[in-house]
C-alpha angles and dihedrals in degrees: 000000000000112000126205129192113205113202113200139140091253105220140114102291143105095265094055090045088055091049094053091047090055089046090054089056093047089053090051093054093048102262122144110231133196124182120216124190132183092213141048112298113253113210126216098064103099131354092226107030095046087076096045099063124110128195118227116204115191091310094298095109110057114183112215088225089071090071113115096002111178099191138020114207110203114206094153108052101217108168096195094050091040095055104032123002104049094037087053091052092047090048091064096043106034133076092202139029112265123226116251117223120183124208103194120198126204106298143136118272115261141168089253091054091048092052094047091048089054093052097044123100092213137005114212123196117201096209136032090237091056091047093053092043092060093037089062091054124081099281101119093129093058100031091108088066093057118115124180112214110167106213118245127174118248090220119113118254112264123217110238123205116265119254112245115207095223094052127078114264112247107226121191117198119194116218133186133178094255098056098091093063091068099028111033091174096052096118091050089052091050091051090051091054091046091057093059112112095231099043138085114189130211123180118216115203109213094179136030114275134202125262094255093057091046089055090049091051091050089053091050089056091052095046103035107013092246107159124212126208134175128226121246112197109013091219092060097068091123093063091053093044092051090067091066138064098224134011122208109203104201097189114131097186133035138196096200109340091247092139089063093049089048092054096044098078089062089075087222115136114252126218112196141152118279096251134115127309095014091080089061089065107024124059109193114252090354109068098359145327130288116211122205124246138147113276119217113194098171094119104351133346109287127168118222116200107208103163142013099258091111090056090054089053092047091049091056090050091053093048102039116016127092103233092188090073091056091048092052090051090054090052090051096052103034101078092050090050090053093047092050092050092049092050093048093047090051088051092054091050093048 
């Protein structure tokens, strides 16, 4: 049986979510997977993989599962571990040298990144936007190693409830603690949506937030009836999203776009800012809605929300559009996206 070691800083973020989604696919195609992390394991990511993670400390702790590893998938690009610690561990447990495959997220170019790219056997990009972003950089000498593998969840497509015109539309808005840096008026925008006649708003916290923000959210519930809920396992976003008619993903920067791929199986239409890698998942007016913002590409793609024009557009969607059409389009395209991902992943493992 083929065996893969996934190296990732196992915590509640977009990169780890991408890693567990790839691990789900590997399990489906009959590959044995072991997770290795350089830090303390954070629970609440995935009900299965949370208990399959090992910590590696300077080569002193050697999990038996690392024996005879065929591939190492690098989601966290740790140069020290990449060049010394993990190779040392594998040297004592393996009978052959494993192949190193890097999964780079959105990040600024650096000497460390250049070196790791040069050593890697393959470099896999989990969205077309990410692929083209790095392709435009100075990586001509390693371009032959580039592989574009748009990330898709292995979860089955859920069947969301149909939106009935006479009922209030159930809108879910994702919120994390970094959002206010790029959209200082986010709470005002949420209030504006909550005051629409045909809309009932719920905020989903995808990260921990400080006490001040929690108090603010409690006040919003008292004043505007805006509910707040927290997320259990990060990998089960689709099950939460399936309870709603529309989900507004407020993120303005992404590491991999794994949150979008985790939501997609819900079949619930997504409204998100027109920034990479959103356009790899959402086709405007076909499988979701793209909202305008200012794109800053100085270091990495970051959306800057400078006015409320996107809220005007979202308000029109809520009041006028037939979301059932969007949901049907998602159902039509999802199976082909999964099949394509599975075939490409098998090709990488060949």
